[in-house]
N, C-alpha and C positions, 0 to 999 in steps of 0.2 A: 160174438161176432156178427151173429144174425139181427142185433139190434144197431149195430154200428152200420151195417149195408142198408136196413130198411131207413136209416135217416137219411141216407146220400142218395137212395133209391127218390126219397120223398122230395127232396130237392128240387130234383131232376123230373119231377110230376109221374114217376113209376109208382107201379103197384108196389106193395113189400111182400119179401119173401115170406112163406109160412112153413116151409119144410127145412129139416135138417140138410136130406137127402140132398136138395138144390146147390147147399151151401158147400158140401163134398163134394160134388160133380164141379163146381166153378173151381174149386183147389186143384182137382185134377187138369181141369181145362188150364187152368193160370201155369202148371208145369210143362203141359204141352206145348202150348204156345212160346212159354219162356223156358228154353231149357235150363238157362242160368238159375231160375228160381228155385233151388232146391227146399222143399216144404220139410218140414221136422215137425213132430208130435212131442209133447212137453207134459208129462203128466204131475199134476200138483194135487194131491190127495183124490178125491173122488172126479177133480175137473181135470179137462184134456187141452192143451191150450196148442195151438198153430204159429209157428214161427218160420223165417226164413233160416236156414243153417248158416248163413252169413248174414249177422243181424245189420249189415253196413249197406246191406242190398238192398235194391228198390228198382221195379218195373220201367220208374220215369229215367234210370240214370244208363239203361243198357247202350251201350255204343251201336252205331251202324254199323251192320255186316259190310262186307266190300260190294254184294249188289246194290244194297240201300244207297251206299254212300254214292257210287257211280253214277245211279237215276237220278240222286239229288245233284251229284255236280252238273249232270247234264239240263237239268231242268233251271237252275240257277244261271246256268251258262248262257243258256238261251233265252232267257229273264232280259239280263243284262244286254242283252243282244237288239231286243224290241227297239224300233223307234217307230215313232211316228203315233201311238197312243199317249192320251191323257194321262201326264202319273202322277202319283201319289208321294210325298216326302217317306212316308212309311214304307213303301216298297222300297224305294232307294235304299234308305235304313238296312230292311230285310237283307236286301242282296248283299250291301258291305258286310253285314255281320257275318253272313254264311261265307262270303269271300275269306275273310280273315279268320273266323273258326276252323273252317274245314279246309283251307289252303286251295280253294278251286282257282285253277290259273285261268285267267281272263286275256283277251283280246281287245282292243278298239276297232277292229274289223267289224263292220256291220253283215249281218248275213243274214235277218230277216228285219224288210222294210216294208212298213204298211203306206196304202196311197194316205198321206195327210197333209193337211194344210196350215203346217206351224205358225202362218199370220194369222189366222180365222178368227177376227174377232168373237168371243164368246166362250173361247177355249178354257179360259178362266172360273167359269162357271162350274165345269163337269165334276169336280170333286166334290165342291158343297151338296149339287142336286144329286149325285150318286150317295154320299152320306143321308139326304133328306129320305130318298127312296128307300134303301136298308133300314132306318132306324122309324120309317113312319113318320115322318114329319110334315105336317100342312105347312105351306109356304105364303107368301106375300111375294109376287113378282110384278117386278115393273114392267112392261112390253110395249116398243113399240114397232106396229107394224111397217113397211114401206110405205112411205108418201102418207103418215099417219102422225096424230099426237101420241105420245105416251100415254097409256092405261094400264093402270091396277088391278090388279086379279088375285085373289085367294084363290090357292091350287093344291089339289094334293095329285102329289106326283108318282108314276107309276113305272115310267119305263124311259130311259135313253134309247136312240136309234140312232146308227149314222145312216147316210145317204149322201152318196155323190159327195164326198168330202164335207160334209156340214153333219152337225149335229142335231138332234132334235129330242124336245121334251114333250113326252107324251101322259095325259093323265085328265083330270076332270075338275072344271072351275066349280069353286064351291056353292052346292044350290042346283045343279047340272048333273045330269048323267052321263052326258055324249063326251066322246073324247074331243078333248080340245088338245092342238100341238104346236108348240111352239119352237121357232128357231135359235139356238142358242145364241146364235150374232146378234140376234133382233132384243135380247134382254138386258135391260139397263142395268137393272137391282134384284137383287135374290137377299131375302130376310124370312127369318121363321115366323110363321103367322101364330096367334093365340087363339086358335081353335080346335077341336078334336079332326084329326086326321079318319079320313073315309078310306078303308080299305078297298082294293077293287074285287069286287065280289060280281061284277056283272060284264067287264070285258074279256073277250077272248083276243088278248095279241096274235097269236099263232094265228088263227083264223082271219084275223083283220089283215095280216101282213101278205098270206096265202091267196088275196083274193086281188091284191093291187101290186103294182110297182111302185118303188118309192114308199112317201110317208102320209103323203093327203088323202082326205077321206073321197073325194069325190062325190058323186051324184049317181043315189040309184043303190040296183043291184049287181053282182056279176052277169056281164052278158056275154053272149059268145059271138066273137069276132072271125071272120075269115080275112085272112092276108095273102094276097098275092107275092112272093119273094122271087127277084131275080135267082138265074142260076147261078151268076157270079156270087151273089150274096149267101146263098143258101148254108153252102158248107159252114159258114162263119155261124150263121142263126142258129144249123144243127145243133152245133157244138155249145153255142152259148143261147141259149134259149131267150126269146123276149119274157116269156113268162113258164112258170111252173108248170099249168097246163098245156102247154104247147104239144102239138101234135099234127104231124103231117097227114092231108083229105087225099090230097093226088098229085101226081105231077102233070104237068103241061107243055107244050112245046117250047114255051118261051119262060118258063119258069115253074115254082113249085108253090101249092096252095096250102098252108098251115092254118089250122085255129086254136085259137086260146081262149077263154072262159075267166073273165078280168073287170075290175070297174074301171070304168074312165073315169079317168084323173088327168092332172096338167103332166105330171110324170109320165104317164105313158105315150101324151102326144109329143113330148119332148126326145121320147126316147125312137119313136117311129118318125119324127123330123130328122132326128141324127142319121138313120139310113137313107134318108135322101130318097130318091127315085128306085133305090131297092126295092121298096117296098110299097105296096097298094093296098089301103084297106077296100074291101069288097062290097060289105053288106052292112055298115054303119052310118048312115045317112050325117046324125051327128056329129060324128067324129071326123068323116071324110069332110066337110063344110068348115070344120076349124083348122084341118090341114092345110084345105085348098086356101082358106082364107090369109093364112101366115105365110102362105106360099106366093100368094098374088102381091102380098104387101110385100115380102124380100124383095119380088122380083121389080116391083113398083121402085123400091131404094135403089137398087142396081141401074135401071133404065135412069132415074134421076142422076145417079151418079156419070154416068156415060154423059148424057146431056149436058151437065157442068164441064 
């Protein structure tokens, strides 16, 4: 028995068992965890054999109890009602299998809906990119930035990230160590690359996203930005912060001063522009100039419309 256990342990990369006590304790644990597993001893000569009292019994054939069935039913029911996520055929097949096998009641009503653009170009690449990341497969990607010619990249994919109803692929171009970000809607083709995959050992994606809004890298390190928020808008921004580092500095007669520590990138600019006159950047000249410049262009556009 120990020999058979050690063969299985070796296949999964575990250390071998060296004590008979370990085997005997595991048998007790098996009976404790699986009450239906009645283990009996059978002595033949000087050897003792252990076997299930019911020789047809297997822990792999134990039916689910009522609580487990209810939990699985709820899980499959929820999965079958999700819409807006890129789906995989195997997920649909798995859901249908459980529905028929476990007789799970279903309804066509949607109870969970994600904010997703079903017509977004590039959605079809999601499953292939997901598989490449999971299997650590380097890729050859044909990518066409806005207003530019198509370019070919040998790419090591690490992460799929959604922001503002668009999907992005993050990883490293072969030969480089910095993060490269591809929007899925600008990818023209994806194929497996015949080069060794370079695993991610340098990039802390959690830290990367904690320092910024959206997915673009931006310039420089995180900086402290103070923003004046109008009183009408503050209740909304308090419950839906601009950034995770947001904190209130002080109240003023006509608004509230908040502070964030963040990398300046285009998504931050777009978010501040979204709030319009409700927010004012107080202490970052470059960010102020970007917002003021865009505001002047917008004003000129509307003045042009009025003149015409």
